[in-house]
C-alpha positions as CSV (number, residue, x, y, z in Angstrom):
1,M,0.0,0.0,0.0
2,T,1.1,3.6,-0.7
3,T,1.1,6.4,1.8
4,L,0.2,9.7,0.1
5,K,1.3,11.8,3.1
6,G,4.8,13.1,2.3
7,S,4.7,11.7,-1.2
8,V,5.8,13.5,-4.4
9,A,3.2,13.1,-7.1
10,L,3.1,14.0,-10.8
11,V,-0.4,14.4,-12.4
12,T,-0.5,14.6,-16.2
13,G,-3.3,16.9,-17.5
14,G,-3.2,18.6,-14.1
15,S,-4.7,21.9,-15.0
16,R,-8.4,21.1,-15.3
17,G,-11.1,18.5,-14.7
18,I,-10.2,15.3,-12.9
19,G,-6.5,16.2,-13.0
20,K,-7.0,19.5,-11.3
21,A,-9.2,17.8,-8.6
22,L,-6.4,15.2,-8.1
23,V,-3.8,17.9,-7.5
24,T,-6.0,19.5,-4.9
25,A,-6.9,16.2,-3.2
26,L,-3.2,15.1,-3.1
27,Y,-2.3,18.2,-1.2
28,E,-5.2,17.7,1.1
29,R,-3.9,14.3,1.9
30,G,-0.5,15.6,2.8
31,A,1.5,15.2,-0.3
32,Q,4.8,17.0,0.0
33,K,4.9,18.2,-3.7
34,V,2.7,17.8,-6.7
35,Y,3.8,18.4,-10.3
36,A,0.8,19.4,-12.4
37,T,1.6,19.0,-16.1
38,A,-0.1,20.8,-19.0
39,R,0.8,21.7,-22.6
40,D,0.8,25.3,-21.3
41,P,2.0,25.2,-17.7
42,R,0.5,28.8,-17.2
43,T,-2.9,27.1,-17.1
44,V,-2.0,25.4,-13.8
45,T,-3.8,27.4,-11.1
46,H,-3.2,25.6,-7.9
47,P,-1.1,27.9,-5.7
48,D,1.1,25.1,-4.3
49,A,1.4,22.9,-7.5
50,V,4.6,22.8,-9.5
51,P,3.7,23.6,-13.1
52,L,5.4,21.4,-15.7
53,A,5.2,21.6,-19.4
54,L,4.4,18.2,-21.0
55,E,3.0,16.9,-24.3
56,V,2.6,13.2,-23.5
57,S,2.8,12.2,-27.2
58,D,6.2,13.9,-27.7
59,P,9.1,11.8,-26.5
60,A,11.4,14.8,-26.1
61,S,8.8,16.6,-23.9
62,V,8.4,13.4,-21.8
63,E,12.1,13.0,-21.3
64,A,12.5,16.7,-20.3
65,A,9.7,16.4,-17.7
66,A,11.2,13.3,-16.2
67,A,14.6,15.0,-16.0
68,Q,13.0,17.8,-14.0
69,A,10.9,15.7,-11.7
70,Q,13.4,13.2,-10.3
71,D,11.8,13.0,-6.9
72,V,8.4,11.5,-8.0
73,T,7.0,8.6,-6.0
74,V,3.4,8.6,-7.4
75,L,2.7,8.9,-11.1
76,I,-0.9,9.6,-12.3
77,N,-1.5,9.2,-16.0
78,N,-4.6,11.4,-16.5
79,A,-4.0,13.3,-19.7
80,G,-6.1,12.2,-22.6
81,A,-7.9,13.1,-25.8
82,S,-11.5,12.6,-27.0
83,V,-11.5,12.4,-30.8
84,N,-14.2,9.7,-31.1
85,A,-13.3,8.9,-34.7
86,N,-15.6,6.6,-36.6
87,F,-13.8,3.5,-37.9
88,L,-15.5,3.6,-41.3
89,D,-15.8,7.3,-42.1
90,S,-13.2,9.3,-40.2
91,P,-9.7,9.8,-41.5
92,V,-7.4,7.0,-40.2
93,E,-5.1,9.8,-38.9
94,D,-7.8,10.8,-36.4
95,V,-7.7,7.2,-35.0
96,R,-3.9,7.3,-34.8
97,R,-4.0,10.7,-33.1
98,E,-6.3,9.3,-30.4
99,F,-4.0,6.3,-29.8
100,E,-1.0,8.6,-29.7
101,T,-2.5,10.5,-26.7
102,N,-4.5,7.8,-24.9
103,F,-2.2,4.8,-25.4
104,Y,1.3,5.7,-26.4
105,G,1.3,8.9,-24.4
106,P,0.9,7.2,-21.0
107,L,3.3,4.4,-22.1
108,L,6.0,7.0,-22.9
109,V,5.4,8.7,-19.5
110,T,5.4,5.4,-17.6
111,R,8.6,4.2,-19.3
112,A,10.3,7.5,-18.5
113,F,9.3,7.6,-14.8
114,V,9.6,3.9,-13.8
115,P,13.4,4.4,-13.2
116,V,12.6,7.5,-11.1
117,L,10.1,5.5,-9.0
118,E,12.6,2.7,-8.6
119,R,15.4,5.0,-7.5
120,N,13.0,6.5,-5.0
121,G,12.2,3.2,-3.4
122,G,9.2,2.0,-5.4
123,G,5.9,3.8,-5.7
124,H,2.5,3.8,-7.3
125,I,1.1,4.5,-10.8
126,L,-2.6,5.4,-11.3
127,N,-3.9,5.2,-14.9
128,V,-7.2,7.0,-15.7
129,H,-9.3,4.8,-18.0
130,S,-13.0,5.1,-18.7
131,V,-16.1,2.9,-18.6
132,L,-15.7,3.0,-22.4
133,S,-12.6,0.8,-21.9
134,W,-15.2,-2.0,-21.8
135,I,-17.8,-1.0,-24.3
136,G,-17.3,0.1,-27.9
137,L,-19.7,3.0,-28.2
138,A,-17.2,5.8,-29.0
139,G,-15.1,4.6,-31.9
140,S,-11.4,5.3,-31.6
141,Y,-11.9,6.6,-28.1
142,S,-13.3,3.3,-26.8
143,A,-10.6,1.4,-28.6
144,S,-7.7,3.5,-27.3
145,K,-9.0,3.2,-23.7
146,A,-9.5,-0.5,-24.1
147,A,-5.9,-0.8,-25.3
148,F,-4.8,1.4,-22.4
149,W,-6.7,-0.9,-19.9
150,S,-4.8,-3.8,-21.4
151,Q,-1.5,-1.9,-21.0
152,T,-2.3,-1.2,-17.4
153,N,-3.0,-4.9,-16.7
154,S,0.3,-5.9,-18.3
155,L,2.3,-3.2,-16.5
156,R,0.8,-4.3,-13.2
157,L,2.5,-7.7,-13.6
158,D,5.7,-6.2,-14.9
159,L,6.1,-3.6,-12.2
160,R,5.1,-5.6,-9.2
161,P,8.5,-7.3,-8.8
162,R,10.0,-3.8,-8.9
163,G,8.0,-2.5,-5.9
164,I,5.7,-0.4,-8.0
165,E,1.9,-0.8,-7.7
166,V,-0.5,0.0,-10.4
167,T,-4.2,1.1,-10.1
168,G,-6.6,1.6,-13.0
169,L,-9.4,4.1,-12.5
170,H,-12.7,3.7,-14.5
171,V,-15.4,6.3,-14.6
172,G,-18.4,7.3,-16.7
173,Y,-19.4,10.9,-17.3
174,V,-17.7,13.5,-15.0
175,D,-18.8,17.1,-14.7
176,T,-15.9,18.7,-16.6
177,D,-15.5,20.9,-19.7
178,L,-15.3,17.8,-21.8
179,T,-18.9,16.7,-21.0
180,A,-20.5,20.2,-20.8
181,G,-22.8,19.5,-23.7
182,I,-24.0,16.1,-22.4
183,D,-27.3,15.7,-20.6
184,A,-26.7,12.7,-18.4
185,P,-25.9,12.0,-14.7
186,K,-22.3,13.0,-13.9
187,S,-19.9,12.4,-11.1
188,T,-18.0,15.4,-9.7
189,P,-14.3,15.6,-10.3
190,E,-13.8,15.8,-6.5
191,S,-15.7,12.5,-5.9
192,V,-13.6,10.7,-8.6
193,A,-10.4,12.1,-7.2
194,A,-11.2,11.0,-3.7
195,Q,-12.0,7.5,-4.8
196,A,-8.9,7.3,-6.9
197,L,-6.7,8.3,-4.0
198,D,-8.5,5.9,-1.7
199,G,-7.6,3.2,-4.3
200,I,-3.9,4.2,-4.3
201,E,-3.7,4.2,-0.5
202,S,-5.5,0.8,-0.2
203,G,-3.5,-0.8,-3.0
204,A,-6.6,-1.5,-5.1
205,F,-6.0,-2.9,-8.6
206,E,-9.0,-1.1,-10.0
207,V,-11.3,1.7,-8.9
208,L,-14.8,1.8,-10.3
209,A,-15.9,5.3,-9.5
210,D,-19.6,5.3,-10.3
211,D,-22.6,3.1,-10.8
212,V,-22.3,2.9,-14.6
213,S,-18.7,1.7,-14.4
214,R,-19.7,-1.0,-11.9
215,Q,-22.7,-2.1,-14.0
216,V,-20.7,-2.3,-17.2
217,K,-17.8,-4.2,-15.6
218,A,-20.3,-6.7,-14.1
219,G,-21.9,-7.1,-17.5
220,L,-18.7,-8.2,-19.2
221,S,-19.4,-11.8,-18.3
222,A,-22.9,-11.7,-19.9
223,D,-23.9,-12.2,-23.6
224,L,-22.9,-9.3,-25.8
225,A,-26.6,-8.4,-26.4
226,A,-26.8,-7.4,-22.7
227,L,-24.2,-4.7,-23.4
228,Y,-25.3,-3.9,-26.9
229,P,-29.2,-4.1,-27.0
230,Q,-29.2,-3.3,-30.7
231,L,-27.7,-6.8,-31.3
232,A,-30.8,-8.4,-29.8
233,A,-33.2,-6.6,-32.3
């Protein structure tokens, strides 16, 4: 299990939404330092956070961030994109762009920071997924998050012998700028952040942060028509 009091955390996409809530919650739980990354670090508004420029899909940017944050003990891969490209009609480049951010981005960040975590005595990685990791309703977004979920499951096995624990966070709609135009029940970023940090501190393999995530995860063992009613028509 990981103790957040006195920890040094890095949150990708830490200037808004869930990332911003995670930065605040980490300080509330006694983190010593929190790096909050953003493409433009001037958008990081938490008064105690350490702003850090990062484009997760750019290897040079990732390496530069890792070189500056050598004291990290907790890594949170939160940054992501929502392109939702259609597999039949959208340009293939849109699909690739989604995977660059949602799959290869956190992979680059993780590979850069694993040696840092090891040198600092082990640590914890939290990967922010989605309920759409398990259900293909959003084209390239669902596919990229499903691939990221698989990456997390593999990394959990690879990193356990190195003293690094891995938690996957799954959540449906969250009340952020990204979902402003969606009329559906939403979790607050603060609720999601609190459950995510509870998961880190308890050593949970996965955190299912809302009812829809729990329902869909439970439905994975059922017939596909239970998840996709249009198949039963």
